[in-house]
N, C-alpha and C positions, 0 to 999 in steps of 0.2 A: 517199650510198654512191662507196665509189672506182668509178673505172675498169677495169678490168681486162682490157682488149680485147689490151693487150701479151702478147708473147711469155711464153708460161708460162716460169717457169723449173723448176730451176736450171739457170743458165748458164754452162760452161766457156770456157777459155783453153788451149788444146794446147800441152802443156810439149814438144814436139816444133818449138817454129817456128822457124825461124833467123833468127836476126841478121841483122838489115837488111829483112828482107820484114816484110811486113804484119800485123798480129797479128787474128785474126780470133777472134768469141766466137760459141760455138755452144749452142743450144736443146738443154740435154743428156736431151731426149726422142726418142721414137722417130724423129722426122725428121730430126733430128741437123742442123739448119738451120743457117747461120750468120744472127744476130744485129745480129752488128754486123763494121766494118772499120777499124780504128785502123791508121795509116798516118800521113805528113807532106806534107803539099803544098808547101807556099807556104813555110812555116817549120820549120826543119831542129831535130826532136826528136830528143834519145838513144833509143837503143834500149833503154834503159831505163826511158826515160820511156812511152815506148811501152807499153811491155810492164805495165806499175804501171798505166798508165790502162786498158787491157784488160781487166786483175783487176778494177779498181775497176767497169765498167758490167759484169761480168761476176756482180758480187753485189750490182748494182743489185734485183732481184726480191729478196732475200734479207732486204737492205736495209728495203727498203717493206715485206714484209711483218712486219718487227721493228715498224718505226716504226707503223702500224694497230694492230698487237696492244699495243705502249705509251701507245699512242694512249686504247688501247681501257680500260686500267686507271691509267689517269692520269683519266679522268673517273667510274672507279668511286670514285676513293679520292681526287676531290673531295666526294664524298658523304659520306664520314667525319670530311673537319674542320672544322673549327672557320672561321668569319668569318677569324680572322687567321691561320690558318696555312696558308689559301690562295693569296696573291699569285703565292709562287715557283710554285704548280703551275699557277694557270693562265695564268703566262707562259711557261711549261712544255710546256705544251698549246698556246699561240696558235703557237710554233714547230715542235713538230708538225703541228697542222695546216697552215701553211703548206710545210713541207718536204714532204709528205704531197701536195700539193695542184702542187706544182713539180714530182713526179716522175710525174705523172697529167694535167699538163696542162694542171688545171680549175682557174678563177679561186680563189684566194685568200678 
């Protein structure tokens, strides 16, 4: 079972963030609370990189949901295939499981 104790998505990055300011990632729920702040501390990063990182973080809940759905599809497809067709799909399943574990902090 996948840990879902994180703040539910969708998450968003306001388009009105001022250049040079931290980029906040907000929950798009009733609270509208910040779930992450992307800024530089000791390593200078460009404003474009900070903004791109914030948008990648904001996509995390949706990406995780798609990974979980894809894993379910792969598991179902494995039951349809012959032994000679299974190799690549089993490898894909293992990669999906590892990514889901990484995203949820679970052991792989």
